[in-house]
Structure formats: structure tokens, C-alpha cells
KENURO-516570 format. One record per residue (C-alpha): residue number from 1; x, y, z. Coordinates in Angstrom, 3 decimals, padded with zeros to 6 digits. Layout:
N
[NUM,[X,Y,Z]]
...
This chain:
310
[1,[-000.131,000.054,-000.098]]
[2,[002.654,002.474,000.984]]
[3,[004.818,001.423,-002.001]]
[4,[001.814,002.277,-004.307]]
[5,[001.329,005.647,-002.667]]
[6,[005.030,006.365,-002.995]]
[7,[004.994,005.376,-006.639]]
[8,[001.915,007.520,-007.378]]
[9,[003.517,010.524,-005.608]]
[10,[006.726,009.993,-007.727]]
[11,[004.768,009.697,-010.961]]
[12,[002.329,012.778,-010.396]]
[13,[004.674,015.089,-008.590]]
[14,[008.424,014.259,-008.074]]
[15,[009.204,013.112,-011.464]]
[16,[007.556,016.191,-013.388]]
[17,[009.371,018.557,-010.906]]
[18,[012.710,016.649,-011.599]]
[19,[012.325,016.975,-015.290]]
[20,[011.463,020.652,-015.241]]
[21,[014.463,021.299,-012.861]]
[22,[016.910,019.468,-015.316]]
[23,[015.335,021.200,-018.338]]
[24,[015.835,024.694,-016.818]]
[25,[019.362,023.699,-015.695]]
[26,[020.413,022.612,-019.147]]
[27,[018.868,025.854,-020.754]]
[28,[020.849,027.976,-018.264]]
[29,[024.031,026.053,-019.017]]
[30,[023.454,026.416,-022.696]]
[31,[023.032,030.148,-022.366]]
[32,[026.269,030.192,-020.467]]
[33,[024.716,031.552,-017.311]]
[34,[027.198,031.212,-014.406]]
[35,[025.699,029.498,-011.260]]
[36,[023.209,027.694,-013.470]]
[37,[022.169,025.295,-010.836]]
[38,[021.524,028.040,-008.108]]
[39,[019.355,030.205,-010.785]]
[40,[017.472,026.915,-011.630]]
[41,[016.375,026.452,-007.999]]
[42,[015.449,030.053,-007.864]]
[43,[013.464,029.762,-011.212]]
[44,[011.573,026.545,-010.374]]
[45,[010.640,027.759,-006.742]]
[46,[009.235,030.982,-008.242]]
[47,[007.445,029.147,-011.009]]
[48,[005.631,026.845,-008.503]]
[49,[004.644,029.919,-006.459]]
[50,[003.243,031.692,-009.553]]
[51,[001.305,028.466,-010.524]]
[52,[-000.122,028.163,-007.058]]
[53,[-000.937,031.923,-006.840]]
[54,[-004.698,031.493,-007.507]]
[55,[-004.771,028.828,-004.746]]
[56,[-002.704,030.867,-002.362]]
[57,[-004.886,033.987,-003.009]]
[58,[-008.125,032.052,-002.297]]
[59,[-006.579,030.856,000.895]]
[60,[-005.777,034.365,002.150]]
[61,[-009.036,035.865,001.020]]
[62,[-011.024,033.179,002.857]]
[63,[-008.813,033.843,006.080]]
[64,[-009.613,037.639,005.822]]
[65,[-013.306,036.918,005.272]]
[66,[-013.394,034.657,008.321]]
[67,[-011.948,037.531,010.420]]
[68,[-014.733,039.804,009.433]]
[69,[-017.462,037.420,010.505]]
[70,[-015.823,036.269,013.671]]
[71,[-017.963,038.463,015.936]]
[72,[-021.125,036.905,014.471]]
[73,[-019.652,033.376,014.898]]
[74,[-019.096,034.270,018.580]]
[75,[-022.636,035.366,018.967]]
[76,[-023.936,032.144,017.460]]
[77,[-021.657,029.960,019.759]]
[78,[-023.093,031.750,022.864]]
[79,[-026.596,031.306,021.743]]
[80,[-026.369,027.669,020.836]]
[81,[-023.657,026.625,023.305]]
[82,[-025.826,023.734,024.356]]
[83,[-027.056,022.609,020.961]]
[84,[-024.208,021.701,018.677]]
[85,[-026.497,020.528,015.917]]
[86,[-028.233,023.904,015.703]]
[87,[-024.816,025.687,015.954]]
[88,[-023.491,023.923,012.991]]
[89,[-026.629,024.689,011.018]]
[90,[-026.543,028.298,011.980]]
[91,[-022.836,028.565,011.018]]
[92,[-023.346,026.912,007.698]]
[93,[-026.281,029.459,006.970]]
[94,[-023.899,032.375,007.836]]
[95,[-021.155,031.011,005.626]]
[96,[-023.638,030.706,002.764]]
[97,[-024.879,034.235,003.252]]
[98,[-021.387,035.618,003.362]]
[99,[-020.253,033.630,000.431]]
[100,[-017.552,031.789,002.320]]
[101,[-016.388,028.155,001.870]]
[102,[-014.311,027.371,004.945]]
[103,[-012.984,024.062,003.253]]
[104,[-011.221,026.189,000.593]]
[105,[-008.434,027.144,002.955]]
[106,[-007.703,023.464,003.857]]
[107,[-007.967,022.541,000.119]]
[108,[-005.494,025.173,-000.808]]
[109,[-002.906,023.821,001.637]]
[110,[-003.438,020.248,000.505]]
[111,[-002.790,021.332,-003.226]]
[112,[000.510,023.073,-002.137]]
[113,[001.998,020.406,000.033]]
[114,[002.713,017.631,-002.596]]
[115,[004.373,020.111,-004.913]]
[116,[006.702,021.550,-002.109]]
[117,[007.643,017.918,-001.056]]
[118,[008.340,017.092,-004.506]]
[119,[010.667,020.018,-005.103]]
[120,[012.367,019.319,-001.611]]
[121,[012.899,015.625,-002.529]]
[122,[014.291,016.495,-005.990]]
[123,[016.677,019.120,-004.531]]
[124,[017.889,016.523,-001.904]]
[125,[018.699,014.131,-004.794]]
[126,[020.532,016.722,-006.769]]
[127,[022.626,017.877,-003.811]]
[128,[023.998,014.480,-002.887]]
[129,[027.736,013.907,-003.281]]
[130,[028.313,012.321,-006.772]]
[131,[031.937,011.490,-007.134]]
[132,[031.125,008.306,-008.987]]
[133,[028.321,009.500,-011.043]]
[134,[025.712,007.351,-009.352]]
[135,[023.367,010.203,-008.602]]
[136,[023.541,011.483,-012.272]]
[137,[022.565,007.935,-013.488]]
[138,[019.710,007.831,-010.931]]
[139,[018.426,011.185,-012.256]]
[140,[018.727,010.102,-015.832]]
[141,[016.538,007.019,-015.205]]
[142,[013.662,009.315,-014.233]]
[143,[013.928,011.785,-017.142]]
[144,[011.367,011.653,-019.925]]
[145,[013.907,011.613,-022.770]]
[146,[017.575,011.189,-023.468]]
[147,[017.905,014.715,-024.653]]
[148,[017.572,015.686,-021.035]]
[149,[020.304,013.415,-019.687]]
[150,[023.212,014.878,-017.740]]
[151,[026.702,013.786,-017.018]]
[152,[027.143,015.807,-013.750]]
[153,[025.947,019.011,-012.145]]
[154,[027.974,021.914,-011.154]]
[155,[026.681,022.898,-007.705]]
[156,[028.584,026.094,-007.407]]
[157,[026.618,029.417,-007.104]]
[158,[028.679,032.529,-006.984]]
[159,[031.697,030.596,-005.758]]
[160,[029.481,028.703,-003.071]]
[161,[029.036,024.997,-003.193]]
[162,[025.342,024.391,-002.744]]
[163,[025.880,020.667,-001.950]]
[164,[027.638,021.372,001.435]]
[165,[025.836,022.254,004.664]]
[166,[026.931,025.056,006.902]]
[167,[027.771,022.601,009.647]]
[168,[030.236,020.628,007.343]]
[169,[032.099,023.713,006.087]]
[170,[033.525,024.711,009.485]]
[171,[033.540,028.288,008.190]]
[172,[031.825,030.813,010.414]]
[173,[030.704,032.833,007.449]]
[174,[028.328,030.043,006.517]]
[175,[026.504,030.359,009.959]]
[176,[024.778,033.463,008.674]]
[177,[022.626,031.214,006.450]]
[178,[020.666,029.454,009.146]]
[179,[020.191,032.804,011.048]]
[180,[018.899,034.485,007.832]]
[181,[016.606,031.396,007.108]]
[182,[015.142,031.410,010.515]]
[183,[014.710,035.173,010.488]]
[184,[012.884,035.047,007.213]]
[185,[010.664,032.242,008.257]]
[186,[009.902,034.140,011.575]]
[187,[008.874,037.167,009.454]]
[188,[006.821,035.130,007.063]]
[189,[004.876,033.582,009.954]]
[190,[004.365,036.863,011.736]]
[191,[002.947,038.391,008.549]]
[192,[000.885,035.418,007.355]]
[193,[-000.463,034.576,010.720]]
[194,[-000.770,037.971,012.566]]
[195,[-001.865,038.018,016.295]]
[196,[-005.749,037.679,016.406]]
[197,[-007.877,039.207,018.955]]
[198,[-008.167,035.931,020.859]]
[199,[-004.422,035.647,021.049]]
[200,[-004.250,039.242,022.434]]
[201,[-006.775,038.328,025.224]]
[202,[-004.956,035.235,026.046]]
[203,[-001.702,037.310,026.389]]
[204,[-003.439,039.950,028.647]]
[205,[-004.732,037.056,030.830]]
[206,[-001.161,035.793,031.111]]
[207,[000.188,039.086,032.244]]
[208,[-002.599,039.340,034.765]]
[209,[-001.800,035.822,035.811]]
[210,[-005.430,034.751,035.159]]
[211,[-006.215,031.030,034.807]]
[212,[-006.602,029.942,031.086]]
[213,[-009.085,027.477,029.806]]
[214,[-008.071,024.308,027.967]]
[215,[-008.880,025.785,024.656]]
[216,[-006.961,028.817,025.361]]
[217,[-004.004,027.091,026.583]]
[218,[-004.003,024.995,023.410]]
[219,[-004.151,028.172,021.244]]
[220,[-001.395,029.745,023.313]]
[221,[000.926,026.668,022.685]]
[222,[000.085,026.501,019.120]]
[223,[000.654,030.233,018.568]]
[224,[004.100,029.900,020.324]]
[225,[005.097,026.993,018.168]]
[226,[004.176,028.546,014.995]]
[227,[005.868,031.970,015.649]]
[228,[008.974,030.833,017.540]]
[229,[009.555,027.000,017.448]]
[230,[008.963,026.437,013.711]]
[231,[011.477,029.192,012.716]]
[232,[014.056,027.759,014.978]]
[233,[013.492,024.213,013.554]]
[234,[013.888,025.541,010.031]]
[235,[017.102,027.345,011.121]]
[236,[018.416,024.054,012.433]]
[237,[017.578,022.295,009.255]]
[238,[019.331,024.951,007.196]]
[239,[022.317,024.452,009.369]]
[240,[022.492,020.763,008.917]]
[241,[021.254,020.320,005.354]]
[242,[022.908,021.498,002.094]]
[243,[022.937,025.143,001.250]]
[244,[020.880,024.548,-001.905]]
[245,[017.839,023.700,000.221]]
[246,[018.304,026.891,002.313]]
[247,[018.417,028.887,-001.004]]
[248,[015.074,027.168,-001.968]]
[249,[013.494,027.904,001.453]]
[250,[014.538,031.594,001.411]]
[251,[013.311,032.333,-002.009]]
[252,[010.041,030.491,-000.978]]
[253,[009.724,032.735,002.122]]
[254,[010.475,035.983,000.270]]
[255,[008.011,035.194,-002.343]]
[256,[005.361,034.168,000.076]]
[257,[005.770,037.595,001.938]]
[258,[005.656,039.373,-001.403]]
[259,[002.452,037.615,-002.456]]
[260,[000.799,038.181,000.884]]
[261,[001.399,041.827,000.587]]
[262,[000.170,041.955,-002.986]]
[263,[-002.990,040.110,-002.245]]
[264,[-003.834,041.791,000.920]]
[265,[-003.208,045.300,-000.504]]
[266,[-006.639,045.240,-002.154]]
[267,[-008.662,042.672,-000.302]]
[268,[-007.778,044.117,003.334]]
[269,[-009.343,047.419,002.270]]
[270,[-012.270,045.933,000.690]]
[271,[-012.950,043.370,003.332]]
[272,[-014.592,045.576,005.841]]
[273,[-016.611,044.085,008.687]]
[274,[-019.784,042.516,007.249]]
[275,[-023.052,044.362,007.615]]
[276,[-025.176,041.235,006.853]]
[277,[-027.404,040.175,009.788]]
[278,[-026.497,037.288,011.852]]
[279,[-028.277,034.170,010.643]]
[280,[-029.797,032.743,013.749]]
[281,[-031.513,029.477,012.961]]
[282,[-034.310,028.557,015.414]]
[283,[-035.064,024.979,016.505]]
[284,[-038.726,023.894,016.375]]
[285,[-039.025,024.085,020.172]]
[286,[-037.852,027.750,020.113]]
[287,[-040.344,028.582,017.310]]
[288,[-043.182,026.929,019.394]]
[289,[-042.245,028.856,022.540]]
[290,[-041.873,032.227,020.506]]
[291,[-045.334,031.543,018.928]]
[292,[-046.954,030.600,022.206]]
[293,[-045.520,033.773,023.914]]
[294,[-046.799,036.141,021.123]]
[295,[-050.405,034.433,021.481]]
[296,[-050.278,034.911,025.141]]
[297,[-049.331,038.576,024.828]]
[298,[-052.189,039.075,022.322]]
[299,[-054.611,037.599,024.709]]
[300,[-053.377,039.636,027.500]]
[301,[-053.703,042.721,025.456]]
[302,[-057.271,041.915,024.553]]
[303,[-058.131,041.386,028.182]]
[304,[-056.722,044.700,029.269]]
[305,[-058.684,046.379,026.462]]
[306,[-061.863,044.782,027.517]]
[307,[-061.407,045.731,031.106]]
[308,[-060.905,049.398,030.115]]
[309,[-064.116,049.354,028.117]]
[310,[-066.125,048.013,031.106]]
């Protein structure tokens, strides 16, 4: 089963990415571009981000829309806190009214992950030490035609060997790479996932040393991991793994930040808090109680009127 999934992933994602990377590399070599492999990594990273731009845009727009309707969602949660079925129904009605598909954000992430994993896996293969030519042979076996076959790959980019890791060089100059990589990841996370109102409330509670609920503790832990732990983890990977992977990750981070600003430039202004009324779906019991109370009110009014006449 796992072998079949691996083969499917290789056929649909890894192999096409590998062929595109080789084709771009050979093109740059034919043009006499110095540091062809480094520019190939940059080109294919940018190309993937451009291809996924519509998906990335939809994901960000959905996130912004969800922020605008959060007050309404909070009201619904308070009203139907003891009735999960009615809460879900009311939420779905609200999403429909606002034109939001909550699943689109998850779908966007699912579309991106296989491509990024394929590119990462391809770069790992390219950046292996290949003194005996075994890696080149392994690459050639996965290419679509003999015209793409390679003898070897020059891993140097502006005099820097992209196949070595900062840890293996013993040169303190290369220690800048993991610091820059972690810094860019921290910046990307801070911009893409800004602190929400709930997060601010949790921080205020912490400062006042108030007790947090289980949900709040979970949100706080997740926020800390995303903002601080994940960038540190990426920094450690860039210290241990070949420099070519750090080049890929830094270009990815820079392009993600640029796309975020480009997309949010217009939507953030247009996505004002929604003025649509909160959709409050009533249960049959609530409708009957409301109808009964209205009837009682009418009867009471009639009695008071008849008493005044007498």
C-alpha cells in the first residue's frame, strides 16, 4: 500500500518537478549563465509559487473573510452553546450568506504540500555527493527523454558549493545562512499569521496571571510553536542540510511575503466588517415557544382592552 502511494507521488509530482528542474538547468547552461544550478532552484521555486498563486490568493481571502464574521460566529456560539447541531446549522447558513467556503483554505494547503515535498525531494537528490556519477545515473533514469540526460551537475553558485551544509564547512561565514533562514521564516509567519484578538486576550490574561481554559492553553501553545519554534526548527535544518535547500526555502519565504502583501493590498481594504445580519436558525421548540408567547401577549392585550371598556 505504502509502495503504491510512493510510486503515485513520484509519478504525479516528483518526476515532473525533476524533469522541469533538469530542463531549466540545461537551458541556463546552454545560455552560459554562471551559477546555473542556483538560478535553476530560484526559477523553479518562483514558477511553483506563480502556478499556485490563485490557490494561495483564495486561501488568504478566505482567512480575511473569516476574520470579518468572527463577531457573528461568537454570538452564534453563545446562543447555541448547548446545541451543537443547531450551532453547525446556523454557522453553515452564515457562511452561505457571506459567500464563504471554509474548506477552501484546507484545500489550498493540500494542493500546495505535494508540490513542495516533490521539490524538496528533488533538491535532496541533486545535492548529494556524486563523485562516482551514481546520482546522475539515478536522475537520468527518471527523465522523460535522452535529450535531458546529464553527465554531472556543477553545484557552485557565485563561488559557493550548494551541495555542502554550513555544519560541514567549518566556516563561520556560512553560519549566517541558518540565522537568515530562521529570520525570514519568523517574518513570514508573523505576516501570514498575525496575532488575532483571541491571542491578544490570552496574552493579557497571562500578564494578569489569570487562569486559562483548556482551549486557550492550546491556542497559546500553538501560537508559540508557529511563531518561535517552527522558525528555529527551520534554522536548524538549514544548518544541517545542504545550502541549496536553504536557497530554496529563503526564496520561498521571500516570495510568500511578497504575495501576501500583493494580495492583501486590495482585499484588506475591501473586506470591511460584514453588515449582513447574523443568521440565527431557530429550533422547532424555540419557534413554538416564541409563537406561544406571542399568542399569550395578544390575549393579555385583549383582556386589558376589554377591562378598560367596562
